[in-house]
C-alpha positions as CSV (number, residue, x, y, z in Angstrom):
1,M,0.1,0.0,0.0
2,N,3.0,2.9,1.0
3,W,4.4,2.2,-2.8
4,L,1.2,2.6,-4.6
5,K,0.8,5.9,-2.3
6,Q,4.5,6.9,-3.5
7,Q,3.5,6.0,-7.2
8,V,0.3,8.4,-7.0
9,A,2.7,10.7,-5.4
10,N,4.9,10.3,-7.6
11,V,2.4,10.8,-11.0
12,A,0.1,13.8,-9.7
13,G,3.4,15.8,-8.1
14,T,1.8,16.0,-5.4
15,Q,3.2,15.7,-1.8
16,E,3.9,12.1,0.1
17,P,2.5,10.1,2.3
18,I,4.1,10.6,6.0
19,Y,6.4,7.4,6.0
20,G,8.5,8.6,8.5
21,P,12.5,8.3,9.8
22,S,12.6,4.3,8.9
23,A,11.4,4.7,5.2
24,I,15.5,6.2,4.4
25,Q,18.1,3.9,4.1
26,S,20.7,7.1,5.0
27,V,24.4,6.5,3.5
28,E,25.2,7.1,7.1
29,K,24.5,3.3,7.5
30,Q,26.9,2.3,5.2
31,A,29.5,4.9,6.2
32,E,30.1,3.1,9.6
33,A,31.1,0.2,8.3
34,T,32.7,1.5,6.0
35,S,33.7,6.1,6.2
36,Y,33.6,6.4,2.4
37,T,35.8,4.6,-0.7
38,E,37.9,5.9,-3.4
39,L,36.1,5.9,-6.9
40,Q,37.0,4.1,-9.6
41,P,36.3,4.3,-13.1
42,Q,32.8,2.9,-13.0
43,D,31.9,4.5,-10.4
44,L,31.9,7.8,-12.7
45,K,29.2,5.8,-15.5
46,W,25.6,8.2,-16.1
47,T,23.2,6.0,-14.7
48,A,20.8,7.4,-17.3
49,M,17.5,6.0,-15.8
50,E,13.9,5.4,-17.2
51,S,12.1,6.3,-14.7
52,T,11.9,9.4,-12.8
53,S,15.0,11.5,-11.9
54,V,17.6,14.2,-12.3
55,E,21.3,13.4,-13.2
56,T,24.2,15.9,-12.6
57,Q,27.7,16.6,-13.4
58,T,28.9,19.2,-12.0
59,F,32.2,21.6,-11.9
60,Y,32.5,24.2,-9.7
61,L,35.6,26.4,-10.8
62,I,37.6,28.8,-8.8
63,A,40.0,30.7,-10.7
64,D,43.1,32.1,-10.1
65,N,42.4,35.8,-11.0
66,G,39.6,35.7,-8.7
67,H,36.9,34.3,-11.6
68,I,34.2,32.0,-9.4
69,G,32.3,29.6,-12.1
70,M,30.2,26.8,-12.6
71,A,29.2,23.9,-15.8
72,Q,27.2,21.7,-15.2
73,V,24.9,18.6,-17.6
74,I,21.9,18.4,-16.3
75,Y,20.0,14.4,-17.9
76,S,16.6,13.7,-16.7
77,I,14.5,10.7,-18.6
78,R,16.2,9.7,-21.4
79,T,17.2,12.3,-24.1
80,T,16.0,15.3,-22.2
81,S,19.4,17.2,-21.1
82,Q,19.8,21.3,-20.3
83,F,23.7,22.6,-19.9
84,N,24.7,25.5,-16.9
85,T,27.0,27.7,-16.7
86,K,27.1,30.7,-14.4
87,I,30.7,33.0,-14.2
88,F,30.7,36.0,-11.1
89,Y,33.0,38.3,-11.9
90,P,35.7,39.5,-9.3
91,D,34.5,42.5,-6.7
92,R,31.4,41.9,-8.3
93,T,32.4,44.8,-11.1
94,K,29.5,43.1,-13.2
95,P,26.3,41.4,-12.8
96,S,26.9,37.4,-12.8
97,L,26.3,35.9,-16.6
98,W,23.6,33.2,-16.4
99,T,23.0,30.8,-19.1
100,S,21.1,27.5,-19.5
101,D,19.8,26.1,-22.6
102,A,18.1,23.0,-24.2
103,L,20.6,20.0,-25.6
104,D,19.7,17.7,-28.4
105,S,20.2,14.1,-29.7
106,C,22.1,14.0,-26.4
107,G,23.4,10.8,-25.4
108,F,26.7,8.5,-24.6
109,D,29.8,6.6,-25.0
110,E,29.7,2.8,-25.2
111,R,31.1,2.7,-21.2
112,M,28.9,5.2,-20.5
113,L,31.2,7.1,-19.5
114,S,30.3,10.2,-21.2
115,F,28.0,12.5,-22.2
116,Y,27.8,14.1,-26.3
117,A,24.8,16.3,-27.6
118,D,25.5,18.5,-30.4
119,G,27.2,21.4,-30.0
120,C,28.4,20.3,-26.1
121,A,30.4,17.6,-24.9
122,V,32.1,16.0,-21.4
123,T,34.1,13.6,-22.2
124,L,36.2,11.6,-19.7
125,S,40.2,10.4,-20.3
126,E,40.9,7.6,-20.6
127,D,43.5,7.4,-17.6
128,A,39.6,8.6,-15.4
129,T,41.8,11.3,-14.3
130,S,40.1,14.6,-16.5
131,Y,36.8,15.8,-17.8
132,S,36.8,18.1,-21.2
133,V,34.3,19.9,-20.5
134,K,33.1,21.8,-24.3
135,S,29.4,23.7,-25.2
136,A,28.9,26.6,-28.1
137,V,25.0,26.0,-27.2
138,N,25.5,29.7,-26.1
139,E,27.4,32.1,-27.8
140,S,26.7,34.1,-24.7
141,S,29.6,30.9,-22.9
142,V,31.2,28.6,-24.7
143,V,33.5,26.4,-23.1
144,N,36.6,24.7,-23.5
145,L,38.2,23.0,-20.0
146,T,39.6,20.6,-18.8
147,V,39.2,19.3,-14.9
148,S,41.9,17.1,-14.1
149,R,41.5,15.7,-10.8
150,I,44.6,16.3,-8.4
151,A,43.4,14.1,-5.4
152,P,41.8,10.5,-5.8
153,G,38.2,10.8,-6.2
154,F,35.7,9.7,-3.7
155,Q,32.0,8.3,-2.0
156,V,30.9,7.8,1.1
157,G,30.2,4.6,2.3
158,S,30.4,1.5,-0.2
159,N,28.2,3.7,-3.3
160,G,27.2,6.9,-2.1
161,T,23.8,6.4,-2.3
162,S,21.1,6.6,0.2
163,Y,17.3,4.6,-0.6
164,F,13.9,5.2,0.2
165,G,11.1,3.3,0.6
166,T,9.8,1.0,3.5
167,D,11.0,-2.1,2.4
168,P,14.7,-1.9,2.4
169,Q,15.4,-5.3,-0.4
170,H,12.9,-2.7,-2.7
171,P,13.4,0.8,-2.7
172,W,11.6,3.2,-4.4
173,G,14.2,6.1,-4.4
174,S,17.8,7.4,-4.8
175,M,20.2,9.8,-3.2
176,R,24.0,9.8,-4.5
177,H,27.0,11.6,-4.9
178,C,30.6,11.2,-6.1
179,F,33.8,13.6,-5.7
180,W,36.5,14.8,-7.2
181,P,37.4,17.1,-3.8
182,R,40.8,18.8,-5.3
183,C,40.9,19.7,-9.5
184,H,43.3,21.0,-11.2
185,V,41.4,23.4,-14.1
186,E,42.6,25.1,-16.9
187,G,41.1,26.7,-20.7
188,S,38.3,28.8,-20.6
189,I,35.1,30.6,-21.2
190,I,34.3,32.9,-24.1
191,T,31.4,35.7,-23.3
192,K,30.5,38.2,-24.7
193,D,32.6,40.8,-23.2
194,G,35.4,38.3,-23.9
195,E,37.4,35.4,-23.2
196,L,37.7,34.9,-19.7
197,D,40.9,32.0,-18.0
198,F,39.7,29.7,-15.8
199,K,43.3,28.6,-14.7
200,G,42.8,27.3,-11.4
201,G,41.0,25.5,-8.7
202,G,37.9,22.9,-9.0
203,L,35.7,20.6,-7.3
204,F,33.6,17.6,-9.5
205,I,30.3,16.4,-8.0
206,H,28.6,13.7,-9.9
207,A,25.2,13.5,-8.8
208,L,22.0,11.9,-8.8
209,Q,18.2,11.8,-7.3
210,G,16.5,8.8,-8.7
211,M,13.0,10.2,-7.3
212,K,11.3,13.7,-7.9
213,P,13.5,15.9,-6.4
214,H,11.3,17.7,-4.2
215,H,10.4,14.0,-2.5
216,A,13.8,13.6,-1.8
217,A,15.4,16.8,-0.1
218,A,13.7,19.8,1.9
219,K,16.6,21.9,2.3
220,W,20.0,21.6,1.3
221,N,23.2,23.3,2.6
222,F,26.7,23.3,0.5
223,A,30.1,24.7,1.1
224,N,33.4,24.5,-1.2
225,F,36.6,25.3,0.6
226,Q,39.8,25.6,-1.9
227,S,42.9,26.6,-1.2
228,P,46.7,26.1,-2.4
229,T,46.9,23.3,0.5
230,Y,43.5,22.2,1.3
231,S,40.0,21.0,-0.3
232,A,37.0,20.5,1.5
233,V,33.5,19.7,0.5
234,M,30.0,19.0,2.3
235,M,26.9,18.5,1.2
236,E,23.7,18.2,3.5
237,F,20.7,17.4,2.3
238,T,17.1,17.4,4.7
239,T,14.4,14.9,3.3
240,P,10.3,16.1,3.5
241,P,8.0,15.4,6.9
242,S,7.1,12.2,4.4
243,Y,10.8,11.1,5.5
244,G,10.9,12.2,9.5
245,S,13.0,15.6,8.1
246,T,16.2,13.4,8.2
247,V,19.5,14.5,7.8
248,V,21.8,13.2,5.1
249,N,25.5,14.8,5.4
250,V,28.2,13.4,3.1
251,G,31.7,15.2,2.5
252,G,35.7,15.0,2.9
253,I,39.1,16.8,2.5
254,A,41.3,16.5,0.5
255,I,44.9,17.6,-0.3
256,D,47.1,16.6,-3.7
257,G,47.4,13.4,-4.0
258,K,44.8,12.2,-0.3
259,V,42.1,12.2,0.8
260,I,42.3,12.9,4.3
261,Y,38.7,12.3,5.5
262,A,35.4,11.3,4.2
263,G,32.5,10.4,6.2
264,A,29.1,11.2,6.9
265,A,29.7,12.2,10.5
266,N,29.7,16.0,9.6
267,S,27.3,18.8,10.1
268,A,26.5,22.4,8.6
269,R,24.3,25.1,11.3
270,H,23.3,28.6,9.6
271,T,25.0,30.6,13.1
272,E,23.3,33.7,12.1
273,T,20.3,34.7,10.0
274,K,17.5,37.4,8.5
275,I,14.6,37.2,7.6
276,D,14.7,38.0,2.8
277,P,11.5,40.3,2.9
278,D,10.9,38.8,-0.6
279,T,11.0,35.4,0.0
280,E,10.4,35.4,4.1
281,W,12.7,32.6,4.2
282,P,15.7,33.0,6.8
283,E,18.8,33.4,4.6
284,P,21.5,32.7,6.3
285,I,24.9,35.3,7.0
286,A,27.2,33.6,9.7
287,A,27.3,29.1,9.4
288,R,29.7,27.0,10.4
289,F,30.4,23.6,9.0
290,I,32.5,20.8,11.2
291,W,33.5,18.0,9.3
292,D,34.1,15.1,12.4
293,G,36.1,12.0,11.9
294,K,38.9,9.6,11.8
295,S,41.1,8.8,8.8
296,E,42.6,6.0,7.0
297,A,45.4,5.4,9.5
298,G,42.8,5.7,12.5
299,K,44.2,9.4,13.7
300,M,41.0,11.4,14.8
301,V,39.7,14.5,11.9
302,K,38.4,17.7,13.0
303,A,38.3,20.6,11.2
304,E,35.7,23.9,11.1
305,L,35.0,26.1,8.9
306,A,32.9,28.7,10.0
307,G,31.6,32.4,9.8
308,A,29.5,35.8,8.9
309,L,29.3,35.3,5.2
310,D,29.6,38.7,3.3
311,P,26.7,40.1,1.6
312,R,25.2,37.0,-0.5
313,L,26.6,36.6,-4.3
314,D,23.1,35.5,-5.8
315,K,19.8,34.5,-5.2
316,I,18.2,32.0,-7.3
317,D,14.8,31.7,-7.5
318,V,14.9,28.0,-8.7
319,M,11.2,27.2,-10.5
320,E,12.7,30.2,-12.8
321,K,16.1,28.2,-13.4
322,V,15.4,25.1,-13.3
323,P,15.0,23.5,-17.1
324,G,11.4,23.2,-17.9
325,F,11.7,19.8,-17.6
326,V,12.2,19.3,-13.6
327,K,9.6,22.0,-13.4
328,T,7.4,19.6,-14.9
329,L,8.6,16.9,-11.6
330,V,7.4,19.1,-10.0
331,G,4.5,21.1,-11.3
332,G,1.5,19.8,-9.4
333,V,3.4,21.2,-5.8
334,V,1.0,23.6,-4.6
335,G,2.7,26.6,-2.9
336,T,6.5,25.8,-3.6
337,K,9.3,28.7,-3.0
338,P,12.2,27.1,-3.9
339,Y,15.4,29.5,-3.4
340,I,19.2,29.1,-3.5
341,Y,21.5,31.4,-1.8
342,Q,24.6,31.6,-2.9
343,S,27.7,33.4,-1.1
344,T,31.9,33.4,-1.0
345,T,33.9,35.1,1.2
346,K,37.8,34.0,2.5
347,R,37.7,32.4,5.5
348,K,40.1,29.7,7.1
349,L,39.9,26.3,7.4
350,K,41.0,25.0,11.3
351,K,41.7,21.4,11.0
352,G,43.5,19.1,13.4
353,F,44.6,15.4,13.9
354,F,44.9,13.9,16.8
355,S,46.2,11.0,18.5
356,Q,46.7,9.8,22.2
357,K,49.7,12.3,22.6
358,R,49.8,14.5,19.9
359,L,47.6,17.8,17.4
360,S,48.7,19.7,15.1
361,S,46.5,22.6,13.7
362,H,47.4,24.1,9.7
363,D,45.2,26.6,8.8
364,A,44.2,27.5,4.8
365,I,42.6,30.6,3.5
366,C,40.8,30.8,0.0
367,N,37.1,31.4,-1.2
368,Y,34.6,29.7,0.7
369,V,31.4,29.0,-1.5
370,G,28.1,28.2,-0.2
371,A,24.2,27.7,-0.8
372,G,21.3,27.0,1.7
373,F,18.6,25.5,0.0
374,H,15.0,26.4,1.5
375,L,12.3,25.4,0.4
376,G,8.5,26.3,-0.1
377,S,6.0,24.9,2.9
378,A,4.3,22.2,0.2
379,G,6.9,20.1,1.2
380,F,9.8,20.6,-2.2
């Protein structure tokens, strides 16, 4: 009967019934036995589900010259896909640039490791250490980038996936994230105002929401820290009340050539907020992200990224910006008001290694990029 109710909610696009927290099998359970696994080439395959889902590959870019950017492919249900770019200019000298374009004739290579469409290609190298990201689908944002990992990729637990459903053996939905936490970026994005060099650092995330997005998550927090020495990433979502408002948090810390820690024992908190008069949502103006766990050698690792956020870079009306096919997935939800608040600031990552008789700590200063994703009262 629960399965039938869930299918009705899928078709109608409505809020799901209350199943309770037992209806989500969080990746945190996997992490209790296996904190994380390093990614192998097969872990980077596109799933390309034929049922309701949203799958993305997102490249976050922090250029040495101060530009911050994003390039992203969104794939959903067979041949529906979109290519998005976002550019923030140093010191807010210009308004941010956003482009989003539907893709035609999309598909994958035989190994399902590379994505192709007319005027767009995201190609994994033969040795699975770099992606070529090219797009000429929008003359306002012509992308030609190479993103190379300089630390191992990871997924939390054995497969990076949380499962949804009242029968753990037959889940009806899923949420998965896998990361290249520390990357080197070469290349550029050509805009109508000229070519922007994006040489610098970066982060790559492959994500799959194997169900309607508003059924899987009602709130998000995200942090991406890049410095000359350390990288740290955290992705947190909170389920709708249907699944007990369960918090799932995955993340890790890396240096060149090594993952220092990755796991699910992390936390993200807005330590100070103010009411946004336009949306009536509590906008974060200070935050604290904590990574907490053990290194591969069994030493305790704890890191903190905390403090006031600089004035936001952007406030994104999700229903205005998302592709039409994603709107269709949530179109039956009445009163949905999802927004993303995005900030960047220079911040110290305080990090310590603990053993029985020794403590050493390391600080780094770099750009911090975060987003608080607040969703509407309808449960999206």
